C-alpha positions in Angstrom: -27.3 -2.9 21.2 -24.0 -3.5 23.0 -21.6 -6.4 22.7 -19.9 -8.3 25.5 -16.5 -6.9 26.3 -13.3 -7.9 24.5 -10.2 -6.5 26.2 -12.6 -4.4 28.3 -14.2 -2.7 25.2 -17.9 -3.1 24.4 -19.1 -2.2 20.9 -22.3 -0.5 20.1 -23.9 -2.1 17.0 -27.1 -2.0 15.0 -28.6 -5.1 13.4 -31.2 -5.3 10.6 -32.7 -7.9 8.3 -32.3 -11.6 8.0 -30.4 -13.9 5.8 -26.7 -14.5 5.1 -24.7 -12.4 7.6 -22.7 -9.3 6.7 -20.6 -7.1 8.9 -20.0 -3.5 7.8 -17.0 -1.6 9.2 -16.8 2.2 9.0 -13.9 4.5 8.4 -12.3 7.7 9.9 -13.8 10.2 10.3 -17.1 8.4 10.6 -19.0 5.8 12.6 -21.6 3.1 11.9 -23.9 5.7 10.2 -21.5 5.6 7.3 -23.7 2.8 6.0 -27.1 4.4 6.5 -27.8 4.4 2.7 -26.6 0.8 2.3 -28.5 -0.8 5.0 -31.9 -0.5 3.3 -30.4 -2.0 0.2 -29.0 -5.0 2.1 -31.4 -5.8 4.9 -34.2 -7.1 2.7 -32.1 -10.3 2.1 -29.2 -10.2 4.5 -28.5 -10.1 8.3 -26.7 -6.8 8.5 -24.5 -6.0 11.6 -23.0 -2.5 11.8 -20.7 -1.7 14.8 -18.9 1.3 15.9 -15.3 0.3 16.2 -13.3 0.8 19.4 -13.0 4.5 20.2 -15.7 5.6 17.8 -19.4 6.6 18.1 -20.9 5.2 21.3 -18.5 2.2 21.6 -16.2 2.2 24.6 -13.3 4.6 24.7 -10.5 3.8 27.2 -7.3 5.7 28.0 -5.2 2.7 27.0 -1.9 2.1 25.2 -2.9 2.6 21.5 -0.5 0.0 20.2 -2.1 -2.6 22.4 -5.8 -1.6 22.3 -6.4 0.5 19.2 -4.3 -1.3 16.5 -5.7 -3.2 13.6 -5.3 -6.4 15.5 -7.0 -5.0 18.5 -9.9 -3.7 16.4 -10.1 -7.1 14.7 -10.3 -8.9 18.1 -13.4 -6.9 18.9 -15.0 -7.8 15.6 -14.1 -11.4 16.0 -15.7 -11.4 19.5 -18.9 -9.8 18.0 -19.1 -12.4 15.2 -18.7 -15.2 17.8 -21.2 -13.7 20.2 -23.8 -13.3 17.5 -23.0 -16.7 16.1 -22.5 -15.4 12.6 -21.4 -18.1 10.2 -18.9 -17.1 7.6 -20.1 -13.5 7.2 -19.2 -11.2 4.4 -16.9 -8.5 6.0 -17.1 -5.1 4.2 -15.3 -1.9 4.9 -13.4 1.1 3.8 -10.6 3.2 5.4 -10.0 1.9 9.0 -12.8 -0.6 8.4 -11.0 -2.0 5.4 -7.8 -2.5 7.2 -9.6 -4.1 10.2 -11.4 -6.5 7.8 -8.2 -7.5 6.1 -6.5 -8.1 9.5 -9.5 -10.2 10.7 -9.2 -12.2 7.5 -5.5 -12.8 8.2 -5.7 -13.5 11.9 -9.1 -15.4 12.0 -9.8 -16.7 8.5 -12.2 -19.2 10.1 -14.6 -16.4 10.8 -14.7 -14.7 7.4 -16.6 -15.9 4.3 -15.6 -13.2 1.9 -14.3 -9.6 1.8 -15.7 -6.5 0.0 -13.2 -3.7 0.7 -12.2 -0.3 -0.6 -8.7 1.3 0.1 -6.4 1.1 1.9 -5.0 -2.1 0.4 -1.5 -3.5 0.6 1.0 -3.1 -2.2 1.7 0.6 -1.8 5.1 0.1 -0.2 7.5 3.1 -0.4 5.2 4.9 -2.8 3.6 6.2 0.4 6.7 8.5 0.7 6.2 10.0 -2.8 5.9 13.8 -2.7 2.3 13.7 -4.0 1.3 11.1 -1.4 2.9 13.1 1.5 0.9 16.2 0.5 -2.2 14.2 1.4 -0.9 12.1 4.3 0.2 15.1 6.4 -2.7 14.4 8.8 -1.2 11.1 10.0 1.8 12.9 11.4 -0.4 15.6 12.9 -2.5 12.9 14.6 0.6 11.8 16.5 1.0 15.3 18.0 -0.2 16.2 21.5 -1.3 19.5 19.9 -4.5 17.6 19.0 -5.6 17.7 22.6 -5.0 21.5 22.7 -6.4 22.5 19.4 -9.3 20.0 18.6 -10.2 17.5 21.2 -13.3 18.6 23.3 -13.8 21.7 21.1 -16.9 21.0 18.9 -16.4 24.1 16.7 -12.8 23.0 15.9 -14.0 19.4 15.4 -16.6 20.7 12.9 -14.1 22.7 10.9 -11.5 19.9 10.8 -14.0 17.2 9.8 -15.6 19.5 7.2 -12.2 20.1 5.6 -11.4 16.4 5.6 -14.7 15.4 4.1 -14.4 18.1 1.5 -10.9 17.2 0.6 -11.3 13.4 0.3 -14.8 13.1 -1.3 -15.4 13.0 -5.0 -16.3 16.0 -7.2 -20.1 15.3 -7.0 -20.4 14.7 -3.3 -20.7 16.9 -0.3 -21.3 15.7 3.2 -24.9 16.6 4.3 -25.1 19.1 7.2 -27.1 16.6 9.3 -24.3 14.0 8.9 -21.6 16.5 9.8 -23.5 17.6 12.9 -24.0 14.0 13.9 -20.2 13.4 13.6 -19.5 16.6 15.6 -21.8 15.2 18.3 -19.9 12.0 18.6 -16.4 13.4 17.9 -16.8 16.6 19.9 -17.0 15.4 23.5 -13.9 15.6 25.6 -11.6 12.6 24.8 -13.7 11.5 21.8 -11.5 13.0 19.1 -8.4 11.7 20.7 -9.9 8.2 21.0 -10.7 8.3 17.3 -7.1 9.0 16.3 -5.7 6.3 18.6 -5.6 4.2 15.5 -2.9 6.4 14.0 -1.1 6.7 17.3 -1.0 2.9 17.3 1.0 3.0 14.1 -1.9 1.6 12.0 -2.1 4.5 9.5 -1.5 3.9 5.8 2.0 5.3 5.8 3.4 3.3 8.7 1.6 0.2 7.4 2.8 0.6 3.8 6.4 1.0 4.8 6.3 -2.1 7.0 4.6 -4.4 4.6 6.2 -7.4 3.2 5.0 -9.6 0.3 3.7 -12.8 1.8 4.5 -16.3 0.5 1.7 -17.6 -1.8 0.4 -19.9 0.9 0.0 -17.0 3.3 -2.0 -14.6 1.1 -5.5 -13.7 2.1 -7.4 -16.8 0.8 -11.1 -16.0 0.9 -12.9 -14.4 -2.1 -12.1 -10.7 -2.0 -13.7 -7.9 -4.1 -11.8 -4.6 -4.1 -13.7 -1.4 -4.9 -11.2 1.3 -5.9 -12.6 4.9 -6.3 -11.6 7.2 -9.1 -11.1 10.3 -7.0 -9.6 9.2 -3.7 -6.7 11.6 -3.1 -5.1 9.2 -0.6 -5.1 6.1 -2.7 -4.6 6.7 -6.5 -5.7 3.9 -8.8 -2.2 3.1 -9.9 -1.6 1.7 -6.4 -4.0 -1.2 -7.3 -1.3 -3.0 -9.3 -0.1 -5.4 -6.7 -3.3 -6.9 -5.3 -2.4 -10.4 -6.6 0.7 -10.4 -4.4 -1.4 -10.2 -1.2 -4.7 -12.0 -2.1 -5.1 -15.4 -3.8 -8.7 -14.8 -5.0 -9.2 -11.1 -5.7 -11.3 -9.1 -8.2 -10.9 -5.4 -8.8 -13.8 -3.1 -9.6 -13.2 0.6 -10.3 -15.8 3.1 -8.9 -15.9 5.9 -11.3 -16.7 9.4 -10.1 -16.3 8.4 -6.5 -14.0 9.7 -3.8 -12.7 8.2 -0.5 -16.1 7.7 1.2 -17.4 4.9 -1.0 -20.3 3.6 1.1 -21.8 7.1 1.1 -20.8 8.2 -2.4 -21.6 4.9 -4.1 -24.0 3.0 -1.9 -25.7 1.1 -4.7 -22.6 -0.5 -6.3 -21.0 -1.1 -3.0 -24.2 -2.9 -1.8 -24.4 -4.8 -5.1 -21.0 -6.3 -4.5 -21.9 -7.3 -0.9 -25.1 -8.9 -2.1 -23.1 -10.8 -4.8 -20.5 -12.0 -2.3 -23.3 -13.2 0.1 -25.1 -14.9 -2.7 -22.0 -16.9 -3.8 -21.4 -18.0 -0.2 -25.1 -18.9 0.2 -25.1 -20.9 -2.9 -22.0 -22.8 -2.0 -20.0 -21.6 -5.0 -17.3 -20.1 -2.7 -15.7 -22.5 -0.2 
């Protein structure tokens, strides 16, 4: 299915099940199929909407100013438009990676549209720790994504896309997970067309990556913290976001619970679909029962 345009971008999305609404937001490098193992766990009792974000999958990709059209606020505008178009009332918004940052931005900019959050890193509170030597060894790719070399070396070259994505998935996943060959080939098919890889990294070129965002963050006043119930799922083996960075969540969220995901790397919906789905179901149940207002 395709949404109506927001800023000229139409989103492709899947929808399954019925019940309290939930919107699942994918990460990089991924697309809406990141949630393929979670949808069956949720759709028996929830109305599940899974879009491709701007520039990803089969959603629109435009040659536009990244800061204007691919930032966290721009991605959030598209999700807000989809929520309003589908008349979803106070959905649970769940996400990781880019999807997490988009969910948090939506909760800040349009709190009227969000019932609860279930998110994995990135989360605020990192600050200048993003510049630590150990962090910079992992975040090198964000500087690389700013370079025009991408268009020369990777964009439109499926074999190069395959090698790069296989490296990223192998580096960021936990010790007991390996991306399935079918999933990798699917990602090559959607990231490998001319312009597709460049569109996927427009997020970083917009300055929305973890390093730039962490360095620019400021602790909000208590009344300006994210107010809706928020469950944070923090993996054990995410090389980008070590667990010690979870120490300042209360500075940014007024109603937050932290759960550690043991044995799991960066790709939490794929590596831990059952616990992730359980938290989404729990959040939806609390909203449905009227316990969260």
